[in-house]
Backbone as CSV, one residue per row, in Angstrom:
resi,resn,N_x,N_y,N_z,CA_x,CA_y,CA_z,C_x,C_y,C_z
1,MET,-114.560,-18.968,175.180,-115.383,-19.050,173.926,-116.251,-17.899,173.762
2,ASP,-116.354,-17.069,174.683,-117.180,-15.818,174.496,-116.479,-14.684,173.719
3,VAL,-115.060,-14.867,173.760,-114.114,-13.973,173.115,-114.269,-14.161,171.604
4,ILE,-114.425,-15.412,171.123,-114.628,-15.776,169.747,-115.861,-15.126,169.245
5,TYR,-116.853,-14.973,169.986,-118.093,-14.459,169.351,-117.974,-12.876,169.136
6,GLY,-116.988,-12.262,169.748,-116.763,-10.880,169.551,-115.584,-10.721,168.364
7,LEU,-114.714,-11.579,168.364,-113.647,-11.514,167.389,-114.115,-11.779,165.987
8,ILE,-115.035,-12.752,165.827,-115.326,-13.126,164.396,-115.971,-12.076,163.731
9,PRO,-117.115,-11.346,164.346,-117.684,-10.199,163.638,-116.642,-8.938,163.402
10,MET,-115.764,-8.773,164.397,-114.907,-7.617,164.257,-113.847,-8.008,163.055
11,MET,-113.407,-9.193,162.909,-112.566,-9.638,161.783,-113.166,-9.567,160.351
12,LEU,-114.484,-9.983,160.390,-115.231,-9.882,159.284,-115.352,-8.369,158.780
13,PHE,-115.640,-7.534,159.793,-115.713,-6.211,159.439,-114.474,-5.577,158.976
14,PHE,-113.352,-5.922,159.666,-111.969,-5.427,159.319,-111.629,-5.897,157.862
15,GLY,-112.007,-7.154,157.456,-111.615,-7.650,156.239,-112.536,-7.020,155.137
16,PHE,-113.832,-6.748,155.401,-114.573,-6.039,154.518,-114.096,-4.564,154.365
17,LEU,-113.730,-4.008,155.412,-113.103,-2.631,155.206,-111.743,-2.625,154.447
18,VAL,-111.053,-3.602,154.514,-109.830,-3.727,153.755,-110.097,-3.810,152.230
19,VAL,-111.178,-4.561,151.957,-111.583,-4.943,150.514,-112.164,-3.514,149.987
20,VAL,-112.818,-2.879,150.691,-113.448,-1.507,150.211,-112.336,-0.582,149.942
21,VAL,-111.347,-0.505,150.911,-110.315,0.510,150.688,-109.406,0.104,149.491
22,PHE,-109.027,-1.198,149.306,-108.315,-1.696,148.078,-109.094,-1.300,146.907
23,ILE,-110.490,-1.531,146.690,-111.174,-1.201,145.525,-111.204,0.236,145.362
24,TRP,-111.400,1.169,146.378,-111.276,2.550,146.215,-109.866,3.053,145.770
25,MET,-108.812,2.442,146.159,-107.440,2.785,145.811,-107.250,2.307,144.331
26,ALA,-107.838,1.313,143.918,-107.615,0.856,142.548,-108.551,1.731,141.578
27,LYS,-109.525,2.171,142.178,-110.271,3.112,141.165,-109.685,4.495,140.911
28,LYS,-109.110,4.863,142.073,-108.364,6.315,142.083,-107.069,6.282,141.368
29,GLY,-106.606,5.019,141.047,-105.280,5.148,140.154,-104.050,5.042,141.105
30,TYR,-104.091,4.511,142.382,-102.831,4.443,143.200,-102.005,3.286,142.705
31,PHE,-102.498,2.360,142.022,-101.650,1.265,141.356,-101.282,1.478,139.947
32,ASP,-101.491,2.546,139.352,-101.178,2.611,137.850,-99.773,2.690,137.593
33,ASP,-98.916,3.468,138.297,-97.480,3.626,137.914,-96.647,3.034,139.004
34,MET,-96.482,1.755,139.008,-95.794,1.036,140.119,-94.239,1.175,139.873
35,ASP,-93.858,1.304,138.651,-92.436,1.360,138.402,-91.909,2.837,138.307
36,GLY,-92.733,3.823,138.032,-92.252,5.277,138.081,-91.489,5.612,139.286
37,GLN,-92.059,5.538,140.421,-91.438,5.981,141.577,-90.088,5.127,141.845
38,ALA,-90.110,3.852,141.568,-88.820,3.054,141.830,-87.712,3.476,140.823
39,ASN,-87.999,3.882,139.696,-86.985,4.301,138.755,-86.675,5.807,138.772
40,ARG,-87.519,6.676,139.505,-87.278,7.976,139.546,-86.080,8.354,140.482
41,ILE,-85.718,7.401,141.382,-84.629,7.567,142.388,-83.322,7.541,141.459
42,LEU,-83.255,6.787,140.416,-82.156,6.666,139.594,-81.805,7.805,138.712
43,MET,-82.842,8.514,138.448,-82.577,9.555,137.437,-81.877,10.837,138.023
44,ASP,-81.226,11.611,137.262,-80.495,12.809,137.742,-81.554,13.901,137.703
45,ASP,-81.294,14.928,138.557,-82.137,16.002,138.597,-81.369,17.248,138.100
46,ASP,-80.258,17.056,137.451,-79.508,18.143,136.985,-80.277,19.059,135.934
47,ASP,-81.114,18.344,135.249,-81.875,19.088,134.210,-83.150,19.617,134.724
48,PHE,-83.324,19.912,136.016,-84.411,20.440,136.747,-84.805,21.951,136.125
49,GLN,-86.024,21.911,135.669,-86.618,23.262,135.070,-87.565,23.828,136.119
50,PRO,-87.313,24.889,136.703,-88.371,25.345,137.706,-89.586,25.747,136.997
51,SER,-90.747,25.615,137.642,-92.037,25.985,137.022,-92.284,27.411,136.998
52,ALA,-93.105,28.033,136.274,-93.350,29.422,136.007,-93.709,30.151,137.475
53,LYS,-94.470,29.424,138.241,-94.831,29.945,139.687,-93.549,30.160,140.355
54,GLN,-92.695,29.189,140.341,-91.426,29.262,141.163,-90.571,30.377,140.678
55,GLU,-90.491,30.615,139.276,-89.677,31.707,138.765,-90.342,33.052,139.235
56,GLN,-91.707,33.226,139.112,-92.339,34.351,139.732,-92.057,34.728,141.290
57,ASP,-92.089,33.636,141.981,-91.723,33.677,143.433,-90.353,34.086,143.519
58,ASN,-89.461,33.608,142.863,-88.074,33.985,143.018,-87.744,35.526,142.537
59,LYS,-88.524,35.886,141.498,-88.377,37.288,140.918,-88.960,38.262,142.096
60,GLY,-89.986,37.868,142.601,-90.768,38.662,143.799,-89.867,38.778,144.937
61,GLU,-89.021,37.632,145.338,-88.239,37.740,146.572,-87.008,38.640,146.116
62,ALA,-86.391,38.555,144.751,-85.289,39.277,144.474,-85.731,40.804,144.374
63,SER,-86.881,41.165,143.867,-87.163,42.608,143.829,-87.539,43.156,145.310
64,SER,-88.077,42.305,146.108,-88.253,42.931,147.587,-86.879,42.986,148.265
65,GLU,-85.968,42.179,147.941,-84.641,42.391,148.439,-83.930,43.483,147.915
66,GLN,-84.164,43.862,146.676,-83.528,45.065,146.023,-84.103,46.275,146.570
67,GLY,-85.452,46.259,146.681,-86.283,47.458,147.259,-85.731,47.653,148.625
68,SER,-85.574,46.687,149.570,-85.091,46.982,150.876,-83.669,47.572,150.853
69,GLU,-82.847,47.016,149.930,-81.448,47.751,149.856,-81.445,49.091,149.433
70,VAL,-82.413,49.497,148.550,-82.628,50.799,148.022,-82.998,51.720,149.184
71,GLU,-83.957,51.175,149.869,-84.510,52.034,151.109,-83.358,52.191,152.180
72,GLN,-82.638,51.127,152.297,-81.489,51.246,153.333,-80.422,52.274,152.715
73,THR,-80.290,52.397,151.518,-79.269,53.350,151.052,-79.838,54.702,151.051
74,LYS,-81.191,54.976,150.847,-81.731,56.262,150.999,-81.776,56.734,152.466
75,ASP,-82.069,55.778,153.292,-81.988,56.197,154.731,-80.462,56.646,155.246
76,THR,-79.508,55.904,154.831,-78.109,56.303,155.079,-77.732,57.631,154.473
77,ALA,-78.245,57.781,153.161,-77.933,59.131,152.469,-78.605,60.316,153.172
78,ALA,-79.794,59.964,153.632,-80.674,61.140,154.447,-79.912,61.263,155.637
79,ASP,-79.262,60.527,156.359,-78.731,60.600,157.603,-77.396,61.632,157.432
80,LYS,-76.860,61.494,156.342,-75.495,62.198,156.119,-75.863,63.566,155.889
């Protein structure tokens, strides 16, 4: 019987916590688009357009690779 006196307040606190988290999630919009994620798996990603930041990152990587190739050719030309 002593266990029940500890479990009842603990379960009431846990239930209150669940209600508070549910209200917080509803206000933040977690339940706004329930079908979007479910349907997104069916869509093709063939028409993927990279963002401007991704394009800049790719250009930066390409230019750094070209720069290292130029340096390597200069080094080999200087050795000859």
